[in-house]
MDAnalysis code that builds the backbone (N, CA, C; Angstrom):
import MDAnalysis as mda
import numpy as np

u = mda.Universe.empty(441, n_residues=147, atom_resindex=np.repeat(np.arange(147), 3), trajectory=True)
u.add_TopologyAttr("name", ["N", "CA", "C"] * 147)
u.add_TopologyAttr("resid", np.arange(1, 148))
u.add_TopologyAttr("resname", ["MET", "LYS", "ARG", "ARG", "ASP", "PHE", "LEU", "VAL", "PHE", "LEU", "ALA", "GLY", "LEU", "HIS", "LEU", "THR", "GLY", "LEU", "PRO", "ALA", "ALA", "THR", "ALA", "ALA", "GLN", "PRO", "ARG", "MET", "LYS", "VAL", "TRP", "LYS", "SER", "PRO", "THR", "CYS", "GLY", "CYS", "CYS", "GLY", "ALA", "TRP", "VAL", "ASP", "HIS", "MET", "ARG", "THR", "ALA", "GLY", "PHE", "ALA", "VAL", "ASP", "VAL", "THR", "VAL", "THR", "ASP", "ALA", "MET", "ASP", "ALA", "VAL", "LYS", "SER", "ARG", "LEU", "GLY", "VAL", "THR", "PRO", "SER", "LEU", "ALA", "SER", "CYS", "HIS", "THR", "GLY", "GLU", "VAL", "GLU", "GLY", "TYR", "VAL", "LEU", "GLU", "GLY", "HIS", "VAL", "PRO", "ALA", "ASP", "ALA", "ILE", "LYS", "ARG", "LEU", "LEU", "LYS", "GLU", "ARG", "PRO", "GLN", "ALA", "ILE", "GLY", "LEU", "ALA", "VAL", "PRO", "GLY", "MET", "PRO", "GLN", "GLY", "ALA", "PRO", "GLY", "MET", "GLU", "THR", "GLY", "ALA", "VAL", "GLU", "PRO", "TYR", "ASP", "ILE", "LEU", "LEU", "PHE", "ALA", "PRO", "GLY", "ARG", "THR", "ILE", "LEU", "PHE", "GLU", "ARG", "ARG", "GLN", "PRO"])
u.atoms.positions = np.array([
    [-22.749, 69.304, 33.848],
    [-21.944, 70.403, 34.396],
    [-22.926, 71.443, 34.854],
    [-22.657, 71.991, 36.062],
    [-23.486, 72.949, 36.611],
    [-23.062, 74.321, 35.949],
    [-24.166, 75.287, 35.863],
    [-23.921, 76.592, 35.238],
    [-22.624, 77.290, 35.786],
    [-22.451, 77.326, 37.046],
    [-21.277, 78.032, 37.635],
    [-20.015, 77.337, 37.163],
    [-19.894, 76.035, 37.178],
    [-18.746, 75.315, 36.669],
    [-18.412, 75.673, 35.222],
    [-19.560, 75.756, 34.439],
    [-19.385, 76.118, 32.984],
    [-18.787, 77.443, 32.836],
    [-19.288, 78.413, 33.639],
    [-18.821, 79.811, 33.558],
    [-17.353, 79.941, 33.869],
    [-16.974, 79.101, 35.008],
    [-15.590, 79.167, 35.490],
    [-14.711, 78.543, 34.347],
    [-15.166, 77.488, 33.627],
    [-14.493, 76.873, 32.588],
    [-14.307, 77.931, 31.422],
    [-15.288, 78.675, 31.108],
    [-15.187, 79.645, 30.075],
    [-14.286, 80.736, 30.457],
    [-14.327, 81.129, 31.654],
    [-13.413, 82.203, 32.117],
    [-11.885, 81.717, 32.068],
    [-11.659, 80.475, 32.363],
    [-10.399, 79.886, 32.307],
    [-9.884, 79.835, 30.848],
    [-10.738, 79.486, 29.925],
    [-10.317, 79.539, 28.522],
    [-9.932, 81.022, 28.125],
    [-10.681, 81.917, 28.604],
    [-10.410, 83.319, 28.229],
    [-9.016, 83.799, 28.836],
    [-8.776, 83.333, 30.079],
    [-7.556, 83.755, 30.729],
    [-6.234, 83.035, 30.056],
    [-6.446, 81.903, 29.515],
    [-5.399, 81.316, 28.781],
    [-5.042, 81.764, 27.491],
    [-5.877, 82.718, 27.011],
    [-5.646, 83.280, 25.644],
    [-6.546, 82.572, 24.543],
    [-7.167, 81.473, 24.933],
    [-8.028, 80.876, 23.953],
    [-9.336, 81.525, 23.930],
    [-10.031, 81.672, 22.850],
    [-11.280, 82.416, 22.712],
    [-12.251, 81.571, 23.542],
    [-12.918, 82.368, 24.411],
    [-13.990, 81.702, 25.245],
    [-15.242, 81.504, 24.430],
    [-15.509, 82.298, 23.439],
    [-16.703, 82.105, 22.594],
    [-16.515, 83.037, 21.390],
    [-17.121, 82.678, 20.255],
    [-17.069, 83.446, 19.084],
    [-18.346, 84.357, 19.050],
    [-18.135, 85.651, 18.940],
    [-19.263, 86.568, 18.977],
    [-20.011, 86.382, 17.662],
    [-21.286, 86.281, 17.786],
    [-22.164, 86.281, 16.617],
    [-22.151, 87.572, 15.902],
    [-22.159, 87.464, 14.565],
    [-22.181, 88.698, 13.721],
    [-23.665, 89.058, 13.459],
    [-23.921, 90.248, 13.077],
    [-25.264, 90.728, 12.870],
    [-26.010, 90.015, 11.738],
    [-27.286, 90.199, 11.786],
    [-28.126, 89.543, 10.660],
    [-27.942, 90.380, 9.368],
    [-27.915, 89.658, 8.262],
    [-27.723, 90.248, 7.023],
    [-28.859, 89.829, 6.072],
    [-29.290, 90.783, 5.174],
    [-30.310, 90.474, 4.161],
    [-29.503, 90.353, 2.814],
    [-29.864, 89.405, 2.053],
    [-29.173, 89.204, 0.744],
    [-30.277, 88.987, -0.344],
    [-30.181, 89.658, -1.445],
    [-30.959, 89.440, -2.602],
    [-30.141, 88.840, -3.719],
    [-30.702, 87.797, -4.318],
    [-29.927, 87.135, -5.409],
    [-30.871, 86.595, -6.456],
    [-30.300, 86.319, -7.633],
    [-31.002, 85.868, -8.763],
    [-31.235, 84.373, -8.535],
    [-32.317, 83.847, -9.140],
    [-32.607, 82.446, -8.948],
    [-31.633, 81.466, -9.780],
    [-30.850, 82.104, -10.682],
    [-30.102, 81.330, -11.592],
    [-28.601, 81.396, -11.181],
    [-28.229, 82.061, -10.181],
    [-26.791, 82.360, -9.922],
    [-26.323, 81.390, -8.771],
    [-25.310, 80.553, -9.088],
    [-24.739, 79.605, -8.075],
    [-23.737, 80.240, -7.217],
    [-22.976, 81.183, -7.712],
    [-21.940, 81.775, -6.901],
    [-22.410, 82.604, -5.755],
    [-23.689, 83.117, -5.891],
    [-24.360, 83.839, -4.883],
    [-24.555, 82.980, -3.611],
    [-24.882, 81.742, -3.811],
    [-25.130, 80.756, -2.767],
    [-23.783, 80.458, -2.036],
    [-22.751, 80.391, -2.841],
    [-21.392, 80.100, -2.287],
    [-20.965, 81.336, -1.395],
    [-21.252, 82.607, -1.804],
    [-20.937, 83.737, -1.016],
    [-21.744, 83.767, 0.346],
    [-23.050, 83.449, 0.189],
    [-23.905, 83.382, 1.386],
    [-23.272, 82.326, 2.395],
    [-22.763, 81.190, 1.941],
    [-22.164, 80.186, 2.753],
    [-20.915, 80.809, 3.464],
    [-20.166, 81.605, 2.611],
    [-18.948, 82.273, 3.228],
    [-19.460, 83.136, 4.366],
    [-20.489, 83.909, 4.285],
    [-21.046, 84.858, 5.294],
    [-21.395, 84.004, 6.514],
    [-22.126, 82.860, 6.297],
    [-22.591, 82.140, 7.374],
    [-21.399, 81.472, 8.142],
    [-20.378, 81.024, 7.405],
    [-19.216, 80.527, 8.106],
    [-18.544, 81.503, 8.856],
    [-18.582, 82.748, 8.489],
    [-17.938, 83.900, 9.218],
    [-18.786, 84.367, 10.365],
    [-20.013, 83.726, 10.608],
    [-20.825, 84.033, 11.815],
    [-22.028, 84.880, 11.555],
    [-22.186, 85.316, 10.332],
    [-23.429, 86.128, 10.037],
    [-24.616, 85.268, 9.828],
    [-25.767, 85.766, 10.387],
    [-27.074, 85.173, 10.140],
    [-27.508, 85.817, 8.843],
    [-27.921, 84.931, 7.874],
    [-28.182, 85.521, 6.561],
    [-29.606, 85.109, 6.120],
    [-30.504, 86.099, 5.697],
    [-31.823, 85.853, 5.194],
    [-31.690, 86.167, 3.684],
    [-32.118, 85.179, 2.886],
    [-31.898, 85.284, 1.466],
    [-33.231, 85.425, 0.778],
    [-33.312, 86.417, -0.095],
    [-34.521, 86.608, -0.960],
    [-34.058, 86.330, -2.399],
    [-34.715, 85.405, -3.005],
    [-34.516, 85.153, -4.363],
    [-35.455, 85.941, -5.263],
    [-34.920, 86.684, -6.250],
    [-35.745, 87.651, -7.052],
    [-35.227, 87.770, -8.494],
    [-36.125, 88.004, -9.393],
    [-35.737, 88.260, -10.801],
    [-35.622, 89.789, -10.917],
    [-35.889, 90.589, -9.874],
    [-35.820, 92.055, -10.032],
    [-34.570, 92.617, -9.459],
    [-33.366, 92.064, -9.625],
    [-32.172, 92.567, -9.060],
    [-31.784, 94.023, -9.452],
    [-32.075, 94.433, -10.618],
    [-31.946, 95.914, -10.946],
    [-32.684, 96.791, -10.167],
    [-33.893, 96.473, -9.735],
    [-34.702, 97.277, -8.873],
    [-34.131, 97.325, -7.485],
    [-33.629, 96.205, -6.997],
    [-33.077, 96.086, -5.650],
    [-31.772, 97.038, -5.604],
    [-30.912, 96.918, -6.615],
    [-29.692, 97.702, -6.661],
    [-30.015, 99.156, -6.705],
    [-30.963, 99.577, -7.568],
    [-31.357, 100.997, -7.735],
    [-31.909, 101.562, -6.357],
    [-32.735, 100.790, -5.714],
    [-33.279, 101.189, -4.480],
    [-32.199, 101.419, -3.390],
    [-31.208, 100.549, -3.384],
    [-30.108, 100.658, -2.369],
    [-28.953, 101.523, -2.761],
    [-29.044, 102.170, -3.889],
    [-27.970, 103.067, -4.325],
    [-26.763, 102.499, -4.985],
    [-26.895, 101.297, -5.559],
    [-25.834, 100.591, -6.240],
    [-25.849, 101.045, -7.751],
    [-24.745, 101.754, -8.282],
    [-24.806, 102.213, -9.562],
    [-24.240, 101.028, -10.513],
    [-24.566, 101.178, -11.804],
    [-24.116, 100.069, -12.693],
    [-22.544, 99.816, -12.708],
    [-21.822, 100.751, -12.412],
    [-20.358, 100.568, -12.403],
    [-19.911, 99.805, -11.151],
    [-20.651, 99.775, -10.150],
    [-20.370, 98.938, -8.991],
    [-20.956, 97.557, -9.012],
    [-21.877, 97.260, -9.859],
    [-22.697, 96.082, -9.856],
    [-22.027, 94.722, -9.959],
    [-22.634, 93.790, -9.339],
    [-22.185, 92.396, -9.278],
    [-23.503, 91.564, -9.415],
    [-23.427, 90.351, -9.011],
    [-24.569, 89.435, -9.115],
    [-25.525, 89.483, -7.906],
    [-25.148, 89.789, -6.702],
    [-25.992, 89.809, -5.540],
    [-25.785, 91.062, -4.720],
    [-26.764, 91.405, -3.885],
    [-26.741, 92.602, -3.134],
    [-27.109, 92.217, -1.645],
    [-26.489, 92.808, -0.743],
    [-26.866, 92.511, 0.678],
    [-26.974, 93.885, 1.448],
    [-27.448, 93.670, 2.640],
    [-27.515, 94.813, 3.544],
    [-27.268, 94.278, 4.961],
    [-26.434, 95.043, 5.729],
    [-26.167, 94.652, 7.153],
    [-25.942, 95.930, 7.955],
    [-26.673, 96.074, 8.956],
    [-26.574, 97.302, 9.873],
    [-26.592, 98.616, 9.139],
    [-27.437, 98.736, 8.180],
    [-27.550, 100.039, 7.409],
    [-26.552, 100.190, 6.234],
    [-25.678, 99.191, 6.058],
    [-24.701, 99.317, 4.884],
    [-25.148, 98.354, 3.836],
    [-24.885, 98.701, 2.624],
    [-25.133, 97.844, 1.385],
    [-23.860, 97.124, 1.052],
    [-23.978, 95.910, 0.632],
    [-22.852, 95.039, 0.245],
    [-23.181, 94.592, -1.185],
    [-22.337, 94.959, -2.115],
    [-22.567, 94.605, -3.454],
    [-21.431, 93.637, -3.939],
    [-21.897, 92.397, -4.359],
    [-20.953, 91.456, -4.874],
    [-20.224, 90.615, -3.860],
    [-19.050, 90.171, -4.306],
    [-18.254, 89.159, -3.451],
    [-17.367, 89.794, -2.470],
    [-17.906, 90.605, -1.575],
    [-17.163, 91.301, -0.559],
    [-16.792, 90.242, 0.509],
    [-15.515, 90.148, 0.895],
    [-15.067, 89.207, 1.857],
    [-15.665, 89.532, 3.313],
    [-15.893, 88.502, 4.039],
    [-16.451, 88.779, 5.423],
    [-15.572, 89.588, 6.226],
    [-14.181, 89.435, 6.222],
    [-13.399, 90.235, 7.023],
    [-13.448, 91.768, 6.660],
    [-13.610, 92.061, 5.402],
    [-13.832, 93.457, 5.034],
    [-15.169, 94.018, 5.516],
    [-16.103, 93.211, 5.667],
    [-17.433, 93.597, 6.192],
    [-17.268, 93.832, 7.710],
    [-16.631, 92.995, 8.373],
    [-16.376, 93.177, 9.832],
    [-15.542, 94.443, 10.069],
    [-14.570, 94.756, 9.236],
    [-13.887, 96.044, 9.332],
    [-14.768, 97.213, 9.184],
    [-15.640, 97.128, 8.083],
    [-16.660, 98.186, 7.855],
    [-17.505, 98.475, 9.110],
    [-17.982, 97.328, 9.733],
    [-18.881, 97.554, 10.882],
    [-18.101, 98.020, 12.076],
    [-16.830, 97.756, 12.146],
    [-16.044, 98.268, 13.343],
    [-15.721, 99.708, 13.159],
    [-15.355, 100.141, 11.912],
    [-14.951, 101.549, 11.638],
    [-16.116, 102.451, 11.426],
    [-17.204, 101.970, 10.907],
    [-18.429, 102.769, 10.720],
    [-18.252, 104.101, 9.808],
    [-17.599, 103.981, 8.678],
    [-17.455, 105.200, 7.889],
    [-18.824, 105.641, 7.309],
    [-18.832, 106.929, 7.031],
    [-20.068, 107.478, 6.318],
    [-20.029, 107.079, 4.932],
    [-20.841, 106.116, 4.642],
    [-20.911, 105.535, 3.244],
    [-22.170, 104.829, 3.066],
    [-22.518, 104.536, 1.774],
    [-23.653, 103.597, 1.511],
    [-23.123, 102.183, 1.809],
    [-21.903, 101.855, 1.390],
    [-21.467, 100.448, 1.739],
    [-20.264, 100.037, 0.897],
    [-20.005, 98.791, 0.769],
    [-18.808, 98.220, 0.090],
    [-19.334, 97.480, -1.191],
    [-18.467, 97.542, -2.256],
    [-18.705, 96.805, -3.414],
    [-17.457, 96.109, -3.988],
    [-17.570, 94.925, -4.555],
    [-16.664, 94.268, -5.357],
    [-17.326, 94.143, -6.741],
    [-17.026, 95.048, -7.642],
    [-17.681, 95.034, -8.946],
    [-17.321, 93.769, -9.717],
    [-18.291, 93.392, -10.545],
    [-18.063, 92.176, -11.364],
    [-17.991, 90.915, -10.572],
    [-17.239, 89.958, -11.034],
    [-17.206, 88.631, -10.425],
    [-15.684, 88.116, -10.488],
    [-14.793, 88.788, -9.679],
    [-13.457, 88.368, -9.809],
    [-13.132, 87.020, -9.202],
    [-12.338, 86.297, -10.025],
    [-11.912, 84.898, -9.682],
    [-11.107, 84.925, -8.371],
    [-11.437, 84.080, -7.462],
    [-10.796, 83.909, -6.184],
    [-11.394, 84.696, -4.994],
    [-12.319, 85.648, -5.322],
    [-13.119, 86.308, -4.302],
    [-14.029, 85.357, -3.640],
    [-14.512, 85.595, -2.405],
    [-15.446, 84.558, -1.823],
    [-16.678, 84.338, -2.627],
    [-16.908, 82.978, -2.903],
    [-17.951, 82.597, -3.716],
    [-17.489, 82.340, -5.157],
    [-16.350, 82.824, -5.457],
    [-15.848, 82.695, -6.837],
    [-14.535, 81.898, -6.788],
    [-14.433, 80.936, -5.891],
    [-13.270, 80.002, -5.784],
    [-13.271, 78.964, -6.904],
    [-12.746, 79.262, -8.011],
    [-12.743, 78.335, -9.172],
    [-11.390, 77.788, -9.460],
    [-10.383, 78.069, -8.653],
    [-9.035, 77.670, -8.908],
    [-8.153, 78.798, -9.393],
    [-8.728, 79.664, -10.263],
    [-8.107, 80.819, -10.737],
    [-8.191, 81.941, -9.737],
    [-7.122, 82.768, -9.537],
    [-7.160, 83.824, -8.684],
    [-6.656, 85.139, -9.282],
    [-7.402, 86.219, -9.124],
    [-6.999, 87.505, -9.766],
    [-7.067, 88.620, -8.671],
    [-6.228, 89.655, -8.783],
    [-6.364, 90.744, -7.797],
    [-7.721, 91.457, -8.009],
    [-8.294, 91.997, -6.969],
    [-9.534, 92.778, -7.071],
    [-9.565, 93.808, -5.983],
    [-10.422, 94.898, -6.222],
    [-10.512, 95.986, -5.268],
    [-11.911, 95.881, -4.548],
    [-11.863, 96.235, -3.271],
    [-13.009, 96.375, -2.557],
    [-13.229, 97.861, -2.381],
    [-14.365, 98.371, -2.875],
    [-14.580, 99.855, -2.938],
    [-15.608, 100.268, -1.808],
    [-15.412, 101.357, -1.287],
    [-16.252, 102.015, -0.332],
    [-16.976, 103.107, -1.189],
    [-18.325, 103.031, -1.141],
    [-19.039, 104.020, -1.969],
    [-20.034, 104.870, -1.195],
    [-20.273, 106.023, -1.618],
    [-21.248, 106.958, -1.033],
    [-21.782, 107.795, -2.211],
    [-22.793, 108.591, -1.982],
    [-23.351, 109.386, -3.065],
    [-22.221, 110.330, -3.715],
    [-21.937, 110.060, -5.002],
    [-21.033, 110.978, -5.693],
    [-19.563, 110.635, -5.515],
    [-19.189, 109.588, -4.739],
    [-17.819, 109.235, -4.579],
    [-17.636, 107.684, -4.324],
    [-16.515, 107.278, -4.782],
    [-16.099, 105.802, -4.606],
    [-14.627, 105.851, -4.299],
    [-14.238, 105.175, -3.168],
    [-12.724, 105.159, -2.857],
    [-12.372, 103.715, -2.594],
    [-11.073, 103.474, -2.674],
    [-10.495, 102.146, -2.442],
    [-10.587, 101.871, -0.864],
    [-11.212, 100.820, -0.510],
    [-11.239, 100.384, 0.881],
    [-10.095, 99.361, 1.123],
    [-9.963, 98.404, 0.219],
    [-8.886, 97.379, 0.300],
    [-8.587, 96.841, -1.048],
    [-7.328, 96.440, -1.318],
    [-7.018, 95.792, -2.530],
    [-6.597, 94.398, -2.128],
    [-7.156, 93.363, -2.753],
    [-6.709, 91.949, -2.519],
    [-5.885, 91.447, -3.647],
    [-4.737, 90.874, -3.293],
    [-3.780, 90.292, -4.266],
    [-3.822, 88.729, -4.037],
    [-3.539, 88.092, -5.160],
    [-3.468, 86.539, -5.069],
    [-2.305, 86.145, -4.218],
])
């Protein structure tokens, strides 16, 4: 197929309401412990959502969290960064996309602990959990997820 024909084909898909192409999401850095399996499942969730993910395995997670402004009350098992925002724990990809679209003044998003049913924690059990937006000295509810 010639380039011009391909472009016409893509334009036709767009005009019919079908997505012509999926926009790639930005590159993300993730730090995780060498012993945590759910972190890998969360990284897979991010990649499936279109994010390019670079993973660093480290035993120094407390130092990573401290450097990035994650307090102990927000902590989970892995920490990420995307476009200047910090991601702590099992934050769903759609919440990250909303964060990047809205661009609030904040350090980032956190899902404290390891709630069952959050991305990477699909064990069959599901519990409600909060996605928190945090900045120096304040934390507010960004979204609440219900089973």
